[in-house]
N, C-alpha and C positions, 0 to 999 in steps of 0.2 A: 330356281326352276319355276317357270310359269306354265300356265295351261297350254300355251302354244307349243311348248317344248315336249309335252308329254307324248309318249309313243303308245298308240293303241292299235296299231295295225301290223305288228310283228308276230312272228311265230311264238307260241306260248312258252317255248323253251328258252327264249332269249332273255338275258338279264344284263343290266348295265350298272356300273358303279355310279355313285353320286356325281363324281367328276365327269363321267361319261353319260350323263342323263339317266341316272339310276331309276329304272322303272320296269316292271314286269307285266306281262299280260295275264289275264285270268287262266287258270288251269281247267282241265276238262271236268273236274268234280266241283268246281266253284258255283256253277249255276244252281244246283239244288239248294245250297246254303243261302245264296242270295234270294232265291225264290221264297225261302222260308222267312228271310228278313223282310221282304216286301209284304208278305201276308201279315207279319207282326205289325208293320207300320200301319196297315189298314185299320187296326184296332183303335187308332186315335182319330179316325175320320170325322167323328162328330164332336170331338172334345179338344183337339190340339190347337185349333186356331187361336191367335194369329200365327203361331209357330208352324213350321213344316211338319209333315208326318215322317217319322223316321223309325226304322226297325234295325235291330242289331243281333247277330248270332255269333257266339264265340265257339270255335272248334279247335280241338287238340287231339291228335292221333285218331282222326276220323270220328270223333265223338263230340257231340254238342255238350259243352260244359257250362254254358250260360246263355241266356237270351233276354231281350227286353225291348220295349218300345216307348215312345214318348206319348204320354197320355194327356197331360195338361201343361200349358205355359206356366213357368215358375216352378214346376216339379222336375224330377230327374229326367235327363235326356236318355235316349235309347241306350247309348254306350254305357253310361253310368249305371243304369238299371241292370244291364247285362253283366257288367263287371261285379256288381253287388251279388248277383245270383251265382256267379262263378267262384267268387272268393279267391283263395290262393290258386285255384285251378286255372285262372286266367293267364298266369305266367307261361310264356312260350306258345300261346294260342294264336290262331288267326281270327281276326275280327271281320265279319261281313256286315257292312253298314250301308244302308240305302242312299244316304246323303253324306257328303264329305264331313268328317268330324269338325266341329266348330273350333276356332282358334282364339276366340275372344271371350271375355267375361261379361255376361249379362246378368240375368237373375240367377244363373248357375255358372260354374266354372267351365273352362275350355275342355271339351271332350278329347281333343287331340292329346293334350297333356295328360289327361286321365289314362288314356290308352298307353302312353309312354311309361307312366309311373307304374302301371300294372304289369309291365314286362311283356306286352303284346309283341310278337315277332313279325307279324304280317297283317296288312289291312287291305281288304278288297272293298272298293266303294262303288256305289251305283251311279252317282252323278256328282259333279262339282256343285257346291253351294253358290247360288246366284246372289246371295247377300253380299254387298260390297264389303261388309266387315269380315267376311271369310274369303270367298272367291279365290280359292287355291291356297290360301295361307295355311289352312289346316293340313293339307297334303304336304306342303313344303316343310311344316314343323315335324311331321312324322318322318319324312325323308331325311331331314337333317339329324334326327335321332338314330338313324341307321335302321329304321323299320322298312321292310320291303312293302312297296305299295303297288297295287294292281287295279286297273279300271280304265275307263268306266265299263261297268258290266250291267247288262240288262237296263241300259240307260233310258230307253223309251218307256219302259214300265215305271222306272223310278220318277221320271218327269211327269208321267200321267198322274201319279199320286199327288203331286204338289203343283198342279197347273195354275192354281190361283196365286200361290206364294211366288212362283217363278214370274208370273205375269206382273205382279205388283213390284217385284224387285227390278224387273227389266223396263217396265213402262211408266212406273209411278202411278198406275191406276189399278183398281181391282179388276178381276175378270168378271164380266157381266154375262149371265145366262138369262135369256128371255124365255120365260115359261108361259105357254098359252094352251088353252083347250078349245078345240073347234069342232064343228059338225062337218059332215062330208061336203057340204056346200060352202065351206070356208067361213062360217059365222061363229062368233064368240059370245054374243049376247043378243037378246031381243032388242027391238028398237027402244023399248022403255029403259034398257040398261040391265034388265034381269039376266043373270047368267048362272044361277045355282040350280041344279048341278048339270053339267054337260057330260062329264065322264063317270066311269064306274068306280066303286070303292077301291079296287086294286090300283087303278091309275092315281087316285087321290092319295093312297098310301105311298106311292112312288114319289109324288110331289112332296109329301111330308119328309121323305128322306133327302130330297133336294134342299128343302128348307133347313134341315138339321145340319147339313154340311156347310151352310152359308153363314158368313159373318154378318151379313145385313140383307134385308128384304126391302125392295122399293116398290111402292104402289102409289096410285093417284087418289085424290080425294073423291072423284066420281065413283070409283070402285067401292070405296068405303060407304058412300051415301046410298048406293044401289043395293049392295049385297050384304052390308053389315058384317064383314069378316073380322076375325080376331087375328088371323095370320100368325098363329102360334104353332110350335112343334108339340104334338100330343103323343105321349108315350104309347097309348093304347092303339093309335092309328098308324104307327110306323112299320108294323109288320116285322119287327125285330125280336130277338130273344129278350126276355124281361129285363135282365141287367143292362144289356146294351141300350135298350129303349129308354130305360131310366136315366142313363148317363147322357144320351142324346137330348132328351127333353129338358135336362137340368140346365143346359146352356142355350137360352133362347137367342135367336138372331136379333140384332138391332132392327126395329121396324121403322122404315123411313117413309113418311107420307109427303108427297109433293102436293102442296096446296097453295097456289100462288096468292090468293086473296083471303086465306084462312076462313074457308067456308065450313070446316069441320066442326060439328057441334061438340061442345066440351063434355057432353054426356054420352058420346058415342061408345058403342060396345068395345071397340078396339082400345079405348082408354081405360077400360075397367080391368082389374086384376094387376098382375105384375109385368115385368119386362120393360126395357127401355124403348122410348119412342123419340124419333127426331122428326120434327114438323118443319118442313122447308117451305118458305114463302118468298114473295117478291115484294119486299118493303111494304108489308101490310100496315094498315092504320094502327097506330100505337095502342089504341084502346082494345083492339082485337088480340093484342099480345099479352093481355093480362088475364089472370085467373086460371091458368092451366095447372094441372097436377104437377107435383115436383118431378116426377119421372119423365115428364115431357119437356124436351129441349127444343126451343125455337131457334131457327137459323135462317137468316135472310141471304139469299143468293140471287139477286136480280139479274135477268138476262140483258143482253146488250144487242144493239143493231137489229137484225132481223128477228131476234128472239126477245125483244123488249116486251115487257108485260108478262113474261113467263120466268120460270126458274132456270138458271144456268145449269144445264145438266152435266156439262164437262166439269164445272167448278164443284158440283155435288160429288162426282166420282173422285176428284182430287181430295176433297175433304174426307171422304170415306177411306181413301188410301192413307191419309195422315192418321186416321184412327185405327190403322193396321187391319183393314178389311181386305182379305184375300179374294174371297168369292162372294159375289153379290147376285142375288136372285131377283129378277124383275118380274113381278106378278101384277100386271096392270092392264088397263083397257087399251083400246085401239089408239087413242090419242097419245098417251104417254109412251106406250111401246113404240108407236110410230115415230115419236120424237127422238127416242134413243136410236132407232134404226137409221133415220135420215141423217143423224150426226155421226154415224159410223161408230157408235159406242157399244154395240152389242157384239160379243165375242162368240156366242153360241146360242142357238135356238133349240128349245125343246118343245115340241108341239104334240099334244095328245089328241088323236083323231077319233072321234066317236061316231058310231054307225047311226047317225040321225041327221035329219034335215031341219033347218030352222027358218028357211024362207028368205026371200030376197030383201025383205025390209029389215032383217036382223043386221047387226053390226059386223064389220069385217075384222080380220085378225089384226091388221095394222092400218092405221090411217096414213096412207102414203099417196099423196096426190100426184100420181104419175100419168102423163098424157100419151106417151109413145112407148113402143117396145124398146127403143134405144135407152130409155131411162130406167128400165127394170133392174132390180137388184138381184144379182146372181148368187145362188147358194150352192154349197156342196153338202150332200147328205152323207153323214158319217155312220149312221146307225138307224136301223128300223127293226122294231121288235113288238110282239104282242104283249099287252099288259091287260090281263083279263079279256074282256070283249073289245077293248080299244087298241089302238096302235100308237106307239111312241116313236116319233120321228125326231132324230137329232141332226142338226145341220149347222154349218158355219158359213159366214160370209165368204164368197169367193173373191179374194183380194186380187186375183190375177185376171178377172173378167173385165 
């Protein structure tokens, strides 16, 4: 049975045998337990990468007998943790899991088999796993074992949890979010390059949380030279509960600096302290590639054709995908951000709008040399909300425009 054969538009009372495409639809009381599983999955938001976020709730006789979530790659998956919490109470239970149970052995064993071995009678899933190693095989394994399978349930919410993981599995690229802060007149930095600070502390805490959920952060050398940022996740600035903040700050994103000719001084503030750094250049002079700290990795990705003399940004994203980066945060100036936009490599824009004016000589949000209205880039605004005294605007490129 493949995903194309699964029936998800029938009355909830309809059931089929395996030979007749055995599949059932969710029941009226399933939503509350799946909602709980989704909330549990969120607990791994800052720690689970590169794995997907997954939550699991085990229910028997209308009582929760066990629950779990996936916290870190290499550690127990949500189903295994829930089964451990339930013990012998798992036999005969229904498992509510936000993502199709895995069917392959990686750093841990297959969760589908663990559910079978525990005597689970029914599995309700949120969405199918986009990982080609799974992609329906986990559901088929459960079905073949005679376990009743229902879903997809609350699929939109389940997909939103793992937007970066899904994007990488389906496109071979990480999901790129461009983060910018601008004044009411659309400026992000003074003419000198100075840009610290445009937004208020609450907006900056929101950015900290964006960083914490990202596998990698991309910036340009000019931003480093002008603002001297560290681009780290700092527990005290996350605005989270103490234990959650500690976990989030313990896993720093890979900091990627695009520096075509290696102009970054080796004593820069961003190179001090811990954390991994990937310094990407364009065939720089061999002498400039010497003497860097051990935790700094140099990577040459020369551009071609129209982009000769610059870093190949598409090749950079492909490299990050190979390193299992799901979500990438672009925190850069107008030139590099504009380069990603022009190449169609930005999946989402998050713009913090501050109630201030910076003047006509200041730098724009993106360097986009457009001459006519016909060449404008259309966006769809998906969310607008207040963050302290500033506004946070979220938008995506309008691919239909």
